[in-house]
DSSP file (Angstrom, degrees, kcal/mol; ACC not computed):
  #  RESIDUE AA STRUCTURE BP1 BP2  ACC     N-H-->O    O-->H-N    N-H-->O    O-->H-N    TCO  KAPPA ALPHA  PHI   PSI    X-CA   Y-CA   Z-CA
    1    1 A M     >        0   0    0      0, 0.0     4,-1.0     0, 0.0     3,-0.0   0.000 360.0 360.0 360.0 -42.5  -49.5   31.8  -25.6
    2    2 A H  H  >  +     0   0    0      1,-0.2     4,-0.8     2,-0.2     3,-0.4   0.885 360.0  49.9 -63.6 -40.9  -47.1   29.2  -26.9
    3    3 A M  H  > S+     0   0    0      1,-0.2     4,-1.5     2,-0.2     3,-0.2   0.819 102.3  61.4 -69.3 -32.3  -44.2   31.7  -27.3
    4    4 A S  H  > S+     0   0    0      1,-0.2     4,-1.3     2,-0.2    -1,-0.2   0.820  96.6  60.8 -67.5 -28.6  -44.6   33.0  -23.8
    5    5 A F  H  < S+     0   0    0     -4,-1.0    -1,-0.2    -3,-0.4     3,-0.2   0.925 107.9  43.2 -61.3 -44.5  -43.9   29.6  -22.4
    6    6 A W  H  < S+     0   0    0     -4,-0.8    -1,-0.2    -3,-0.2    -2,-0.2   0.766 115.9  48.1 -74.3 -26.3  -40.4   29.6  -23.9
    7    7 A R  H  < S+     0   0    0     -4,-1.5     2,-0.4     2,-0.0    -1,-0.2   0.639  84.0 105.3 -89.1 -15.2  -39.7   33.2  -22.9
    8    8 A D     <  -     0   0    0     -4,-1.3    -4,-0.0    -3,-0.2    -3,-0.0  -0.542  45.7-177.2 -70.1 120.2  -40.8   32.7  -19.3
    9    9 A R    >   +     0   0    0     -2,-0.4     3,-1.9     2,-0.1     4,-0.4   0.342  36.7 127.4-101.5   4.2  -37.6   32.6  -17.2
   10   10 A K  T 3  S+     0   0    0      1,-0.3    -2,-0.0     2,-0.1     0, 0.0  -0.443  78.7  16.1 -64.6 129.7  -39.3   32.0  -13.9
   11   11 A G  T 3> S+     0   0    0     -2,-0.2     4,-1.9     3,-0.0    -1,-0.3   0.378  88.9 115.6  89.6  -4.5  -37.8   29.0  -12.2
   12   12 A A  H <> S+     0   0    0     -3,-1.9     4,-2.3     1,-0.2     5,-0.2   0.894  77.2  51.1 -64.1 -39.3  -34.7   28.9  -14.4
   13   13 A A  H  > S+     0   0    0     -4,-0.4     4,-2.7     1,-0.2    -1,-0.2   0.894 108.0  52.7 -65.1 -39.2  -32.4   29.6  -11.4
   14   14 A S  H  > S+     0   0    0      2,-0.2     4,-2.2     1,-0.2    -1,-0.2   0.902 110.0  47.9 -63.4 -40.9  -34.0   26.8   -9.4
   15   15 A A  H  X S+     0   0    0     -4,-1.9     4,-2.3     2,-0.2    -1,-0.2   0.908 112.3  49.2 -65.6 -41.7  -33.4   24.3  -12.3
   16   16 A L  H  X S+     0   0    0     -4,-2.3     4,-2.5     1,-0.2    -2,-0.2   0.921 111.2  49.0 -64.7 -43.1  -29.8   25.5  -12.5
   17   17 A I  H  X S+     0   0    0     -4,-2.7     4,-2.5     1,-0.2    -1,-0.2   0.892 110.5  52.2 -62.9 -39.2  -29.3   25.2   -8.8
   18   18 A G  H  X S+     0   0    0     -4,-2.2     4,-2.2     2,-0.2    -2,-0.2   0.915 110.4  46.9 -63.1 -43.7  -30.8   21.7   -8.9
   19   19 A V  H  X S+     0   0    0     -4,-2.3     4,-2.3     2,-0.2    -2,-0.2   0.922 113.6  48.1 -64.5 -44.7  -28.4   20.6  -11.7
   20   20 A V  H  X S+     0   0    0     -4,-2.5     4,-2.5     1,-0.2    -2,-0.2   0.902 111.2  51.4 -63.3 -41.0  -25.4   22.0   -9.9
   21   21 A T  H  X S+     0   0    0     -4,-2.5     4,-2.4     2,-0.2    -2,-0.2   0.913 110.1  48.3 -63.2 -43.3  -26.4   20.4   -6.6
   22   22 A V  H  X S+     0   0    0     -4,-2.2     4,-2.2     2,-0.2    -1,-0.2   0.915 112.2  49.2 -63.5 -42.6  -26.8   17.0   -8.3
   23   23 A M  H  X S+     0   0    0     -4,-2.3     4,-2.2     2,-0.2    -2,-0.2   0.907 111.3  49.1 -64.8 -41.3  -23.4   17.3  -10.0
   24   24 A M  H  X S+     0   0    0     -4,-2.5     4,-2.5     2,-0.2    -1,-0.2   0.907 110.4  51.2 -63.8 -41.2  -21.7   18.3   -6.7
   25   25 A A  H  X S+     0   0    0     -4,-2.4     4,-2.4     1,-0.2    -2,-0.2   0.902 109.8  50.0 -62.8 -40.5  -23.3   15.3   -5.0
   26   26 A M  H  X S+     0   0    0     -4,-2.2     4,-2.4     2,-0.2    -1,-0.2   0.899 110.9  49.1 -65.0 -39.8  -22.0   13.0   -7.7
   27   27 A M  H  X S+     0   0    0     -4,-2.2     4,-2.3     2,-0.2    -2,-0.2   0.904 111.4  49.1 -66.7 -40.3  -18.5   14.5   -7.3
   28   28 A L  H  X S+     0   0    0     -4,-2.5     4,-2.7     2,-0.2     5,-0.2   0.897 110.8  50.6 -65.5 -39.6  -18.6   14.0   -3.5
   29   29 A F  H  X S+     0   0    0     -4,-2.4     4,-2.8     2,-0.2    -2,-0.2   0.932 110.7  49.1 -61.2 -45.2  -19.8   10.5   -3.9
   30   30 A A  H  X S+     0   0    0     -4,-2.4     4,-2.5     2,-0.2   117,-0.3   0.899 112.1  48.8 -61.9 -41.0  -16.9    9.8   -6.4
   31   31 A L  H  X S+     0   0    0     -4,-2.3     4,-2.4     2,-0.2    -2,-0.2   0.931 113.5  45.9 -64.4 -46.0  -14.4   11.3   -3.9
   32   32 A A  H  X S+     0   0    0     -4,-2.7     4,-2.3     2,-0.2    -2,-0.2   0.904 113.3  49.9 -64.1 -41.4  -15.7    9.3   -1.0
   33   33 A F  H  X S+     0   0    0     -4,-2.8     4,-2.5    -5,-0.2    -2,-0.2   0.927 111.8  47.8 -63.7 -44.9  -15.8    6.1   -3.1
   34   34 A D  H  X S+     0   0    0     -4,-2.5     4,-2.9     2,-0.2     5,-0.2   0.888 110.5  52.2 -63.9 -39.3  -12.2    6.6   -4.3
   35   35 A A  H  X S+     0   0    0     -4,-2.4     4,-2.1     2,-0.2    -1,-0.2   0.928 112.5  44.8 -62.6 -44.4  -11.0    7.4   -0.7
   36   36 A A  H  X S+     0   0    0     -4,-2.3     4,-2.4     2,-0.2    -2,-0.2   0.899 113.3  51.3 -65.5 -40.2  -12.6    4.1    0.5
   37   37 A F  H  X S+     0   0    0     -4,-2.5     4,-2.6     2,-0.2    -2,-0.2   0.931 111.1  47.0 -61.9 -46.7  -11.2    2.2   -2.4
   38   38 A L  H  X S+     0   0    0     -4,-2.9     4,-2.6     2,-0.2    -1,-0.2   0.878 111.4  52.0 -64.5 -37.7   -7.7    3.5   -1.8
   39   39 A Y  H  X S+     0   0    0     -4,-2.1     4,-2.1    -5,-0.2    -1,-0.2   0.934 112.4  44.8 -63.1 -46.0   -7.9    2.7    1.9
   40   40 A A  H  X S+     0   0    0     -4,-2.4     4,-2.1     2,-0.2    -2,-0.2   0.902 114.2  49.3 -65.1 -41.1   -9.0   -0.9    1.2
   41   41 A R  H  X S+     0   0    0     -4,-2.6     4,-2.3     2,-0.2    -2,-0.2   0.908 110.5  50.3 -64.8 -41.7   -6.3   -1.2   -1.5
   42   42 A R  H  X S+     0   0    0     -4,-2.6     4,-2.6     1,-0.2    -2,-0.2   0.890 108.8  52.9 -63.1 -39.6   -3.6    0.1    0.9
   43   43 A D  H  X S+     0   0    0     -4,-2.1     4,-2.0     2,-0.2    -1,-0.2   0.917 110.2  46.9 -62.1 -44.3   -4.8   -2.3    3.6
   44   44 A A  H  X S+     0   0    0     -4,-2.1     4,-2.0     2,-0.2    -2,-0.2   0.893 113.2  49.1 -65.1 -40.0   -4.4   -5.3    1.2
   45   45 A I  H  X S+     0   0    0     -4,-2.3     4,-2.3     2,-0.2    -2,-0.2   0.895 109.2  52.8 -66.3 -39.8   -1.0   -4.0    0.1
   46   46 A K  H  X S+     0   0    0     -4,-2.6     4,-2.3     2,-0.2    -2,-0.2   0.887 108.7  49.8 -63.8 -38.6    0.1   -3.7    3.7
   47   47 A Q  H  X S+     0   0    0     -4,-2.0     4,-2.4     2,-0.2    -1,-0.2   0.911 110.7  49.5 -65.9 -41.8   -0.9   -7.3    4.5
   48   48 A A  H  X S+     0   0    0     -4,-2.0     4,-1.8     1,-0.2    -2,-0.2   0.883 111.2  50.4 -63.4 -37.6    1.0   -8.5    1.4
   49   49 A L  H  X S+     0   0    0     -4,-2.3     4,-2.2     2,-0.2    -2,-0.2   0.898 108.9  51.2 -66.6 -41.0    4.0   -6.5    2.7
   50   50 A D  H  X S+     0   0    0     -4,-2.3     4,-2.5     1,-0.2    -2,-0.2   0.915 109.9  49.7 -61.8 -43.9    3.7   -8.0    6.1
   51   51 A Y  H  X S+     0   0    0     -4,-2.4     4,-1.8     1,-0.2    -1,-0.2   0.866 109.4  52.2 -63.6 -35.6    3.7  -11.5    4.6
   52   52 A S  H  X S+     0   0    0     -4,-1.8     4,-0.8     2,-0.2    -1,-0.2   0.900 109.8  48.9 -66.8 -39.9    6.8  -10.6    2.6
   53   53 A N  H >< S+     0   0    0     -4,-2.2     3,-0.9     1,-0.2     4,-0.5   0.912 109.2  52.7 -64.0 -41.9    8.5   -9.5    5.8
   54   54 A L  H >< S+     0   0    0     -4,-2.5     3,-1.4     1,-0.3    -1,-0.2   0.864 101.2  60.7 -62.5 -35.3    7.5  -12.7    7.5
   55   55 A A  H >< S+     0   0    0     -4,-1.8     3,-1.8     1,-0.3    -1,-0.3   0.779  90.3  71.2 -62.6 -25.6    9.0  -14.8    4.7
   56   56 A V  G X< S+     0   0    0     -3,-0.9     3,-2.4    -4,-0.8    -1,-0.3   0.787  80.0  74.0 -61.7 -27.9   12.4  -13.2    5.4
   57   57 A Y  G X  S+     0   0    0     -3,-1.4     3,-1.1    -4,-0.5    -1,-0.3   0.579  76.8  77.8 -67.7  -6.3   12.5  -15.3    8.7
   58   58 A R  G <  S+     0   0    0     -3,-1.8    -1,-0.3     1,-0.2    -2,-0.2   0.734  85.7  64.6 -65.4 -22.0   13.3  -18.3    6.5
   59   59 A E  G <  S+     0   0    0     -3,-2.4    14,-1.4    -4,-0.2    -1,-0.2   0.155  70.4 138.8 -92.1  18.6   16.8  -16.8    6.3
   60   60 A L  B <   -A   72   0A   0     -3,-1.1     2,-0.7    12,-0.2    12,-0.2  -0.419  66.5-108.5 -61.8 137.0   17.5  -17.3   10.0
   61   61 A D     >  -     0   0    0     10,-3.0     4,-2.2     1,-0.2    10,-0.2  -0.586  30.0-157.2 -68.9 110.4   21.1  -18.5   10.5
   62   62 A R  H  > S+     0   0    0     -2,-0.7     4,-1.8     1,-0.2    -1,-0.2   0.840  87.7  53.5 -64.0 -36.3   20.4  -22.1   11.6
   63   63 A E  H  > S+     0   0    0      1,-0.2     4,-0.7     2,-0.2    -1,-0.2   0.929 113.0  42.8 -66.5 -43.8   23.8  -22.5   13.4
   64   64 A R  H >4>S+     0   0    0      1,-0.2     5,-2.7     2,-0.2     3,-0.7   0.862 110.0  57.9 -68.7 -34.6   23.2  -19.4   15.5
   65   65 A L  H ><5S+     0   0    0     -4,-2.2     3,-1.9     1,-0.2    -1,-0.2   0.861  98.1  60.2 -63.7 -35.1   19.6  -20.4   16.1
   66   66 A A  H 3<5S+     0   0    0     -4,-1.8    -1,-0.2     1,-0.3    -2,-0.2   0.801 106.0  48.6 -61.6 -28.1   20.8  -23.7   17.6
   67   67 A D  T <<5S-     0   0    0     -4,-0.7    -1,-0.3    -3,-0.7    -2,-0.2   0.345 126.5-103.8 -91.7   5.7   22.6  -21.5   20.2
   68   68 A G  T < 5S+     0   0    0     -3,-1.9     2,-0.6     1,-0.2    -3,-0.2   0.617  80.8 131.1  84.6  12.6   19.5  -19.4   20.8
   69   69 A D      < -     0   0    0     -5,-2.7     2,-0.6    -6,-0.1    -1,-0.2  -0.888  48.9-146.8-105.5 120.9   20.7  -16.5   18.8
   70   70 A L        +     0   0    0     -2,-0.6     2,-0.3    99,-0.1    -8,-0.1  -0.755  31.3 158.6 -85.7 122.8   18.4  -15.0   16.2
   71   71 A Y        -     0   0    0     -2,-0.6   -10,-3.0   -10,-0.2     2,-0.4  -0.972  24.9-154.5-148.2 130.3   20.3  -13.6   13.2
   72   72 A L  B     -A   60   0A   0     -2,-0.3     2,-0.7   -12,-0.2   -12,-0.2  -0.890  21.1-127.1-107.8 132.8   19.2  -12.9    9.6
   73   73 A N     >  -     0   0    0    -14,-1.4     4,-2.5    -2,-0.4     5,-0.2  -0.684  23.1-152.5 -73.3 115.3   21.5  -12.9    6.6
   74   74 A E  H  > S+     0   0    0     -2,-0.7     4,-2.2     2,-0.2    -1,-0.2   0.859  88.3  48.4 -65.3 -38.4   20.7   -9.5    5.1
   75   75 A I  H  > S+     0   0    0      2,-0.2     4,-1.9     1,-0.2    -1,-0.2   0.944 116.3  42.4 -69.0 -47.0   21.5  -10.3    1.5
   76   76 A A  H  > S+     0   0    0      1,-0.2     4,-2.4     2,-0.2    -2,-0.2   0.873 113.1  55.8 -64.5 -36.0   19.5  -13.5    1.5
   77   77 A A  H  X S+     0   0    0     -4,-2.5     4,-2.6     1,-0.2    -2,-0.2   0.903 106.6  49.1 -63.4 -41.8   16.8  -11.7    3.4
   78   78 A Q  H  X S+     0   0    0     -4,-2.2     4,-2.4     2,-0.2    -1,-0.2   0.900 111.3  49.4 -66.5 -40.1   16.5   -9.0    0.8
   79   79 A D  H  X S+     0   0    0     -4,-1.9     4,-2.2     2,-0.2    -2,-0.2   0.926 113.1  46.7 -62.9 -44.6   16.3  -11.6   -2.0
   80   80 A T  H  X S+     0   0    0     -4,-2.4     4,-2.6     2,-0.2     5,-0.3   0.906 110.9  53.1 -64.1 -41.8   13.6  -13.5   -0.2
   81   81 A F  H  X S+     0   0    0     -4,-2.6     4,-2.6     1,-0.2     5,-0.2   0.943 111.1  45.0 -58.3 -50.0   11.7  -10.3    0.5
   82   82 A R  H  X S+     0   0    0     -4,-2.4     4,-2.3     1,-0.2    -1,-0.2   0.891 112.3  52.6 -63.5 -39.8   11.7   -9.3   -3.2
   83   83 A E  H  X S+     0   0    0     -4,-2.2     4,-1.9     1,-0.2    -1,-0.2   0.941 115.3  39.7 -60.4 -48.5   10.7  -12.8   -4.3
   84   84 A F  H  X S+     0   0    0     -4,-2.6     4,-3.1     2,-0.2     5,-0.2   0.823 112.3  55.9 -75.2 -30.7    7.7  -12.9   -1.9
   85   85 A L  H  X S+     0   0    0     -4,-2.6     4,-2.2    -5,-0.3    -1,-0.2   0.933 109.6  47.2 -62.9 -44.7    6.7   -9.3   -2.5
   86   86 A A  H  <>S+     0   0    0     -4,-2.3     5,-3.3    -5,-0.2     4,-0.4   0.911 115.6  45.6 -61.6 -42.5    6.5  -10.1   -6.2
   87   87 A Q  H ><5S+     0   0    0     -4,-1.9     3,-0.8     3,-0.2    -2,-0.2   0.934 114.3  47.1 -66.3 -46.3    4.5  -13.2   -5.5
   88   88 A N  H 3<5S+     0   0    0     -4,-3.1    -2,-0.2     1,-0.2    -1,-0.2   0.822 120.4  36.9 -68.4 -33.0    2.1  -11.5   -3.0
   89   89 A L  T 3<5S-     0   0    0     -4,-2.2    14,-0.5    -5,-0.2     9,-0.2   0.299 112.2-114.6-101.9   8.8    1.4   -8.5   -5.2
   90   90 A R  T < 5 +     0   0    0     -3,-0.8     8,-2.6    -4,-0.4     2,-0.3   0.971  64.1 149.5  55.2  60.2    1.4  -10.4   -8.5
   91   91 A L  B   < -B   97   0B   0     -5,-3.3    -1,-0.2     6,-0.2     2,-0.1  -0.788  45.4-117.6-116.9 160.8    4.4   -8.7   -9.9
   92   92 A D    >   -     0   0    0      4,-2.8     3,-2.0    -2,-0.3    -1,-0.1  -0.247  49.0 -81.9 -84.6-175.5    7.1   -9.9  -12.3
   93   93 A G  T 3  S+     0   0    0      1,-0.3    -7,-0.1     2,-0.1    -1,-0.1   0.709 132.6  52.0 -63.0 -21.3   10.8  -10.1  -11.3
   94   94 A N  T 3  S-     0   0    0      2,-0.1    -1,-0.3    -8,-0.0    13,-0.1   0.228 121.1-107.5 -98.1  12.9   11.3   -6.4  -11.9
   95   95 A L  S <  S+     0   0    0     -3,-2.0    12,-2.9     1,-0.3    -2,-0.1   0.770  73.1 142.3  64.8  30.8    8.4   -5.5   -9.7
   96   96 A N        -     0   0    0     10,-0.2    -4,-2.8     1,-0.1    -1,-0.3  -0.787  58.2 -97.0 -94.6 145.2    6.1   -4.6  -12.6
   97   97 A P  B     -B   91   0B   0      0, 0.0    -6,-0.2     0, 0.0    -7,-0.1  -0.329  33.4-160.8 -68.5 140.7    2.5   -5.6  -12.3
   98   98 A R    >   -     0   0    0     -8,-2.6     3,-1.9    -9,-0.2     5,-0.1  -0.611  49.2 -61.2-102.2 172.0    1.1   -8.7  -13.9
   99   99 A P  T 3  S+     0   0    0      0, 0.0    -1,-0.1     0, 0.0     0, 0.0  -0.304 127.3  25.0 -56.0 135.3   -2.6   -9.2  -14.6
  100  100 A G  T 3  S+     0   0    0      1,-0.3   -10,-0.0     3,-0.1     0, 0.0   0.414  88.9 137.9  90.1  -0.8   -4.6   -9.2  -11.4
  101  101 A S    <   -     0   0    0     -3,-1.9    -1,-0.3   -11,-0.2   -11,-0.1  -0.501  56.8-138.2 -77.0 145.4   -2.1   -7.0   -9.5
  102  102 A P  S    S+     0   0    0      0, 0.0    42,-0.3     0, 0.0     2,-0.2   0.655  81.4  92.5 -73.5 -13.5   -3.3   -4.2   -7.3
  103  103 A A        -     0   0    0    -14,-0.5    40,-0.2    -5,-0.1    -2,-0.1  -0.567  60.0-161.7 -83.5 144.2   -0.4   -2.1   -8.7
  104  104 A A  S    S-     0   0    0     38,-3.8    39,-0.2    -2,-0.2    -1,-0.1   0.326  76.3  -2.7-103.2   4.7   -1.0    0.2  -11.7
  105  105 A G  S    S-     0   0    0     37,-0.5    -2,-0.0   -10,-0.1     2,-0.0  -0.932 108.0 -29.0-171.4-172.1    2.7    0.5  -12.4
  106  106 A P        -     0   0    0      0, 0.0     2,-0.4     0, 0.0   -10,-0.2  -0.307  57.8-131.5 -60.7 135.6    6.2   -0.5  -11.2
  107  107 A V        -     0   0    0    -12,-2.9     2,-0.5    34,-0.1    34,-0.2  -0.729  18.6-148.0 -88.0 135.5    6.4   -1.0   -7.4
  108  108 A Q  E     -C  140   0C   0     32,-2.4    32,-2.4    -2,-0.4     2,-0.9  -0.911   6.7-144.2-109.3 127.1    9.3    0.8   -5.7
  109  109 A V  E     +C  139   0C   0     -2,-0.5    30,-0.2    30,-0.2     3,-0.1  -0.811  21.9 178.5 -86.3 109.6   11.1   -0.6   -2.7
  110  110 A V  E     -     0   0C   0     28,-2.0     2,-0.3    -2,-0.9    29,-0.2   0.876  63.8  -0.6 -80.9 -40.6   11.9    2.6   -0.8
  111  111 A D  E     +C  138   0C   0     27,-1.9    27,-2.7     2,-0.0     2,-0.3  -0.993  54.2 178.4-153.7 141.8   13.6    1.0    2.2
  112  112 A F  E     +C  137   0C   0     -2,-0.3     2,-0.4    25,-0.2    25,-0.2  -0.938  15.3 169.6-145.7 123.1   14.4   -2.5    3.5
  113  113 A R  E     -C  136   0C   0     23,-3.0    23,-3.0    -2,-0.3     2,-0.5  -0.996  23.3-153.1-139.2 141.3   16.2   -3.1    6.8
  114  114 A V  E     -C  135   0C   0     -2,-0.4     2,-0.8    21,-0.2    21,-0.2  -0.955  12.7-152.5-108.5 128.3   16.9   -6.1    8.9
  115  115 A F  E     -C  134   0C   0     19,-3.2    19,-1.4    -2,-0.5     7,-0.0  -0.872  19.7-177.9-103.5 102.0   17.5   -5.4   12.6
  116  116 A N    >   -     0   0    0     -2,-0.8     3,-2.2    17,-0.2     4,-0.4  -0.442  46.0 -90.8 -90.4 169.3   19.8   -8.1   14.0
  117  117 A P  G >  S+     0   0    0      0, 0.0     3,-1.3     0, 0.0   -46,-0.1   0.839 126.6  56.0 -52.5 -37.0   20.8   -8.3   17.8
  118  118 A G  G 3  S+     0   0    0      1,-0.2    -3,-0.0     0, 0.0     0, 0.0   0.653 103.8  55.5 -70.8 -13.4   23.9   -6.1   17.2
  119  119 A D  G <  S+     0   0    0     -3,-2.2    -1,-0.2     3,-0.0    -4,-0.0   0.453  90.8 145.4 -94.5  -2.5   21.7   -3.4   15.7
  120  120 A L    <   +     0   0    0     -3,-1.3     2,-0.1    -4,-0.4    11,-0.1  -0.644  44.8  34.3-100.9 150.6   19.4   -3.1   18.7
  121  121 A P  S    S+     0   0    0      0, 0.0     2,-0.3     0, 0.0    10,-0.2   0.670  88.8 133.6 -71.9 161.1   18.0   -0.9   20.2
  122  122 A N  E     -E  130   0D   0      8,-2.1     8,-3.1    -2,-0.1     2,-0.4  -0.864  49.0-109.8-156.3-176.6   17.2    1.1   17.1
  123  123 A T  E     -E  129   0D   0     -2,-0.3     6,-0.2     6,-0.2     2,-0.0  -0.985  23.3-136.1-130.1 145.5   14.4    2.9   15.3
  124  124 A D    >   -     0   0    0      4,-2.2     3,-1.3    -2,-0.4     6,-0.1  -0.172  46.1 -76.3 -85.8-173.4   12.6    2.0   12.1
  125  125 A G  T 3  S+     0   0    0      1,-0.3    13,-0.0     2,-0.1    -1,-0.0   0.888 131.2  45.2 -54.5 -48.7   11.7    4.4    9.2
  126  126 A P  T 3  S-     0   0    0      0, 0.0    -1,-0.3     0, 0.0    33,-0.0   0.568 123.3-101.7 -74.8  -5.9    8.7    6.1   10.9
  127  127 A G    <   +     0   0    0     -3,-1.3     2,-0.2     1,-0.3    -2,-0.1   0.587  69.9 149.4  99.1  11.2   10.7    6.5   14.1
  128  128 A N        -     0   0    0      1,-0.1    -4,-2.2    -5,-0.0    -1,-0.3  -0.524  53.8-102.7 -77.3 145.5    9.2    3.6   16.2
  129  129 A Q  E     -E  123   0D   0     -6,-0.2     2,-0.5    -2,-0.2    -6,-0.2  -0.456  30.5-159.3 -67.8 135.6   11.5    1.9   18.7
  130  130 A V  E     +E  122   0D   0     -8,-3.1    -8,-2.1    -2,-0.2     4,-0.1  -0.979  22.9 160.5-118.0 118.1   12.8   -1.5   17.6
  131  131 A T        +     0   0    0     -2,-0.5     2,-0.3   -10,-0.2    -1,-0.1   0.441  59.9  42.2-119.0  -3.9   14.0   -3.6   20.5
  132  132 A E  S    S-     0   0    0    -12,-0.0   -17,-0.1     1,-0.0    -1,-0.0  -0.922 104.5 -64.7-138.3 166.5   14.0   -7.1   19.1
  133  133 A V  S    S+     0   0    0     -2,-0.3    31,-0.8    30,-0.1     2,-0.3  -0.264  71.8 158.1 -52.8 126.4   15.0   -8.8   15.8
  134  134 A S  E     -CD 115 163C   0    -19,-1.4   -19,-3.2    29,-0.2     2,-0.4  -0.942  40.9-131.3-149.7 165.0   12.8   -7.3   13.2
  135  135 A V  E     -CD 114 162C   0     27,-2.0    27,-3.2    -2,-0.3     2,-0.4  -0.995  21.5-167.9-123.7 127.3   12.3   -6.6    9.5
  136  136 A Y  E     +CD 113 161C   0    -23,-3.0   -23,-3.0    -2,-0.4     2,-0.3  -0.948  11.0 170.7-115.8 135.1   11.3   -3.2    8.3
  137  137 A S  E     -CD 112 160C   0     23,-2.1    23,-2.2    -2,-0.4     2,-0.4  -0.998  14.2-170.3-142.8 148.7   10.2   -2.4    4.7
  138  138 A Q  E     +CD 111 159C   0    -27,-2.7   -28,-2.0    -2,-0.3   -27,-1.9  -0.994  11.9 176.5-137.8 130.5    8.7    0.5    2.9
  139  139 A I  E     -CD 109 158C   0     19,-2.9    19,-2.7    -2,-0.4     2,-0.5  -0.875  23.1-141.1-128.6 162.8    7.3    0.4   -0.6
  140  140 A R  E     -CD 108 157C   0    -32,-2.4   -32,-2.4    -2,-0.3    15,-0.0  -0.993  21.2-170.6-125.9 122.2    5.5    2.8   -2.9
  141  141 A V  E     - D   0 156C   0     15,-2.6    15,-3.1    -2,-0.5     2,-0.4  -0.952  19.1-136.4-119.9 121.0    2.7    1.4   -5.1
  142  142 A P  E     - D   0 155C   0      0, 0.0   -38,-3.8     0, 0.0   -37,-0.5  -0.638  29.2-174.1 -74.3 128.6    1.0    3.2   -7.9
  143  143 A V  E     - D   0 154C   0     11,-3.3    11,-3.5    -2,-0.4   -40,-0.1  -0.963  21.4-139.8-126.7 140.5   -2.7    2.6   -7.7
  144  144 A R        -     0   0    0     -2,-0.4     9,-0.2   -42,-0.3     5,-0.1  -0.876  21.6-144.5-102.4 107.9   -5.5    3.6  -10.1
  145  145 A P        -     0   0    0      0, 0.0     4,-0.3     0, 0.0     7,-0.1  -0.199  22.3-112.3 -63.6 164.0   -8.6    4.8   -8.2
  146  146 A V  S    S+     0   0    0      2,-0.1     4,-0.0     3,-0.1  -116,-0.0   0.958 106.2  14.0 -66.5 -53.3  -12.0    4.0   -9.7
  147  147 A F  S >  S+     0   0    0   -117,-0.3     3,-1.6     2,-0.1     4,-0.2   0.926 133.9  41.5 -91.7 -53.1  -13.1    7.6  -10.6
  148  148 A A  G >> S+     0   0    0      1,-0.3     3,-2.1  -118,-0.2     4,-1.8   0.739 100.7  77.6 -66.6 -20.3  -10.0    9.7  -10.4
  149  149 A G  G 34 S+     0   0    0      1,-0.3    -1,-0.3    -4,-0.3    -2,-0.1   0.624  76.2  73.3 -65.4 -12.7   -8.1    6.9  -12.0
  150  150 A L  G <4 S+     0   0    0     -3,-1.6    -1,-0.3     1,-0.1    -2,-0.2   0.759 113.1  25.4 -67.8 -22.6   -9.6    8.0  -15.3
  151  151 A F  T <4 S-     0   0    0     -3,-2.1     2,-0.3     1,-0.3    -2,-0.2   0.710 130.0  -7.8-113.0 -29.6   -7.1   10.9  -15.1
  152  152 A A     <  -     0   0    0     -4,-1.8    -1,-0.3    -7,-0.1     2,-0.3  -0.976  57.6-112.7-161.1 166.9   -4.2    9.8  -12.9
  153  153 A T        -     0   0    0     -2,-0.3     2,-0.4    -9,-0.2    -9,-0.2  -0.770  27.2-134.3-104.9 158.6   -2.7    7.2  -10.6
  154  154 A V  E     -D  143   0C   0    -11,-3.5   -11,-3.3    -2,-0.3     2,-0.7  -0.947  12.0-134.0-114.5 132.8   -2.0    7.7   -6.9
  155  155 A S  E     -D  142   0C   0     -2,-0.4   -11,-0.0   -13,-0.2   -15,-0.0  -0.782  22.2-160.4 -88.2 115.8    1.2    6.7   -5.3
  156  156 A V  E     -D  141   0C   0    -15,-3.1   -15,-2.6    -2,-0.7     2,-0.4  -0.863   3.4-151.7-103.0 114.1    0.4    4.8   -2.1
  157  157 A P  E     -D  140   0C   0      0, 0.0     2,-0.4     0, 0.0   -17,-0.2  -0.696  17.0-178.8 -83.6 135.0    3.3    4.6    0.5
  158  158 A V  E     +D  139   0C   0    -19,-2.7   -19,-2.9    -2,-0.4     2,-0.3  -0.998   4.3 172.0-136.1 131.0    3.1    1.5    2.7
  159  159 A A  E     +D  138   0C   0     -2,-0.4     2,-0.3   -21,-0.2   -21,-0.2  -0.987   0.1 169.2-138.7 147.9    5.6    0.7    5.5
  160  160 A I  E     -D  137   0C   0    -23,-2.2   -23,-2.1    -2,-0.3     2,-0.5  -0.980  24.9-145.3-157.5 145.2    5.6   -2.0    8.2
  161  161 A T  E     -D  136   0C   0     -2,-0.3     2,-0.6   -25,-0.2   -25,-0.2  -0.968  20.5-159.8-110.4 125.9    8.0   -3.4   10.8
  162  162 A T  E     -D  135   0C   0    -27,-3.2   -27,-2.0    -2,-0.5    -2,-0.0  -0.928   5.4-151.5-113.6 119.4    7.5   -7.2   11.4
  163  163 A D  E     -D  134   0C   0     -2,-0.6   -29,-0.2   -29,-0.2     3,-0.1  -0.204  43.6 -63.9 -78.3 174.2    8.8   -8.7   14.6
  164  164 A V        -     0   0    0    -31,-0.8    -1,-0.2     1,-0.1     3,-0.1  -0.365  63.4-109.0 -58.4 131.3    9.9  -12.3   15.1
  165  165 A P    >   -     0   0    0      0, 0.0     3,-1.6     0, 0.0    -1,-0.1  -0.256  40.4 -90.3 -62.1 151.4    7.0  -14.7   14.5
  166  166 A D  T 3  S+     0   0    0      1,-0.2     0, 0.0    -3,-0.1     0, 0.0  -0.311 112.5  41.7 -58.4 143.4    5.5  -16.5   17.5
  167  167 A G  T 3  S+     0   0    0      1,-0.4    -1,-0.2    -3,-0.1    -3,-0.0   0.224  90.8 101.7 100.4 -14.3    7.2  -19.8   18.1
  168  168 A L    <         0   0    0     -3,-1.6    -1,-0.4     1,-0.1   -98,-0.0  -0.778 360.0 360.0 -99.5 150.1   10.7  -18.6   17.4
  169  169 A P              0   0    0      0, 0.0   -99,-0.1     0, 0.0    -1,-0.1   0.536 360.0 360.0 -61.5 360.0   13.0  -17.9   20.4
């Protein structure tokens, strides 16, 4: 009687299907969790990028501004952008992550453009119309997802065009 219990194969398929179903559910949960995590991380990075673009408006040419003309010095603007990007994403001067950074590796500045009055109208990187003084930037940030991050990092592209802040002519 005791041996027949171990040799009885009835229900083995049901147990196997149950184990496979639980494993598939766990994998789907991990995928959904990582997708939500990456979306939230991308949103935070995009906000930091927007703030870095806004900081560039510190480089408005004051003499031209007195005449009502908005003009950004591109070289100073790029330096200010990199400084604030590093600060906002907790990076060092070479755009490598410091402790607490959302980046899992070096951040790459793919594109940075200042659209001054002489450059308008124009289009930014994604092809959107630019009709006023603006700053466009695109970065690529390596991010380590929670579950898939055990095996690899994901490169998250983030781009934004920031118009002149309210209160400026």
